[in-house]
C-alpha positions in Angstrom: 21.1 17.1 -6.7 20.8 19.8 -4.5 17.9 20.7 -2.4 16.3 17.0 -3.2 18.5 14.6 -0.2 19.6 17.3 1.9 16.1 18.8 4.0 18.1 22.2 4.9 16.2 24.2 2.2 13.1 23.7 4.1 9.5 22.8 3.6 8.7 24.6 0.4 11.7 23.0 -1.6 10.5 19.2 -0.4 6.6 19.9 -1.0 8.0 20.9 -5.1 10.4 17.5 -5.1 6.9 15.4 -3.6 5.3 16.9 -6.2 6.9 16.9 -8.8 5.3 14.3 -11.9 7.3 11.3 -12.5 8.1 11.8 -15.8 9.5 15.2 -14.7 12.1 13.5 -11.4 13.1 10.8 -13.6 14.5 13.9 -16.2 15.3 15.9 -13.3 17.8 13.0 -12.7 19.5 11.7 -15.8 20.1 15.4 -16.1 22.3 16.0 -12.9 23.7 12.5 -13.0 25.0 13.7 -16.6 26.1 16.7 -15.2 27.8 15.0 -13.4 28.9 12.4 -15.5 27.2 9.5 -13.8 25.4 6.8 -16.1 21.3 6.5 -15.5 19.9 3.1 -16.4 16.5 3.4 -16.7 14.5 -0.4 -15.9 11.3 -1.2 -16.6 9.5 -2.2 -13.5 6.7 -4.5 -14.7 5.9 -7.3 -12.5 9.3 -6.3 -9.9 6.8 -6.6 -7.5 4.9 -10.0 -8.1 8.4 -11.9 -9.0 9.9 -13.9 -6.6 13.8 -12.6 -6.6 14.7 -15.4 -5.7 13.6 -18.2 -8.0 11.8 -16.1 -10.7 8.5 -17.9 -10.1 5.3 -15.5 -10.9 3.0 -17.7 -8.3 3.2 -15.2 -5.8 1.2 -14.0 -2.5 0.8 -10.7 -0.7 -1.3 -11.3 2.2 -0.5 -7.8 3.0 1.2 -4.6 1.5 4.1 -5.0 3.1 4.8 -8.9 2.9 5.7 -11.3 0.3 5.6 -14.9 -0.3 6.8 -17.1 -2.9 4.5 -20.3 -3.2 7.4 -22.3 -4.8 10.4 -21.5 -3.0 8.6 -20.3 0.4 10.5 -17.3 -0.2 9.8 -14.6 2.8 10.6 -11.1 2.4 9.9 -7.6 2.8 7.6 -6.3 -0.7 9.9 -3.5 -1.2 13.1 -5.4 -0.6 12.0 -8.3 -3.1 11.3 -5.8 -5.8 14.0 -3.8 -5.0 16.0 -7.1 -6.3 14.2 -7.5 -9.0 15.0 -3.9 -10.3 18.6 -4.6 -9.5 19.3 -7.6 -11.4 17.3 -6.0 -14.2 19.5 -3.4 -14.1 23.0 -6.1 -13.9 21.6 -7.2 -16.9 21.2 -4.2 -19.2 24.4 -3.0 -17.5 25.9 -6.6 -18.8 24.7 -6.5 -22.2 25.8 -3.1 -22.6 28.8 -3.9 -22.0 29.0 -1.7 -18.8 31.7 -2.7 -16.1 30.3 -3.9 -13.5 32.8 -3.8 -9.9 32.5 -5.8 -6.8 33.4 -4.7 -3.5 36.7 -6.3 -2.3 36.3 -9.8 -0.5 34.2 -11.3 -3.6 31.0 -11.3 -1.6 28.5 -8.4 -0.5 25.8 -7.8 2.1 22.3 -6.7 1.5 20.6 -5.7 4.2 16.8 -6.2 5.0 16.7 -3.5 7.7 18.6 0.5 8.3 20.9 0.6 10.1 21.3 3.3 12.3 24.1 5.7 11.1 27.6 6.1 13.1 27.9 7.7 15.6 30.7 9.7 14.1 27.9 11.1 11.1 29.8 9.0 8.2 27.7 6.4 6.4 27.4 3.0 7.7 30.5 0.4 6.9 28.6 -2.3 5.0 31.5 -4.6 4.5 31.0 -6.3 7.9 27.3 -7.3 7.0 25.4 -5.2 9.9 22.7 -7.0 12.2 21.4 -10.3 12.6 18.8 -10.0 9.7 21.5 -9.3 6.9 21.7 -12.0 4.2 24.7 -12.9 2.5 24.5 -12.5 -1.6 27.4 -13.7 -3.0 27.8 -12.3 -6.8 
């Protein structure tokens, strides 16, 4: 997606992308993915911010915009992280239901980082295979 991720196109393109209606942006992503042979899975986002990603309970609390607390299992996490985990689980469920291949990284486990890590000095993407800092949670698939 030229110009969407790279900021070298300037303010004008960034303003166009940020003011794009959600439906149009979604269709643009699907179009570009199809052009490159990448599958797109649409996942309903209903209740992803209210459901606990650990135990599935709907008895949850949002004392502030960014904090999620489950009243059943006591899980506390950033609300966006909780919602993203729920969306990931739904997407994996759709992929399994549709018979799509789900690949796992070598080593049998993966790590979900709760805070963004700064890029390496070399400019490459961060290596998530070792987990990262003290707030990395190991998630076994």
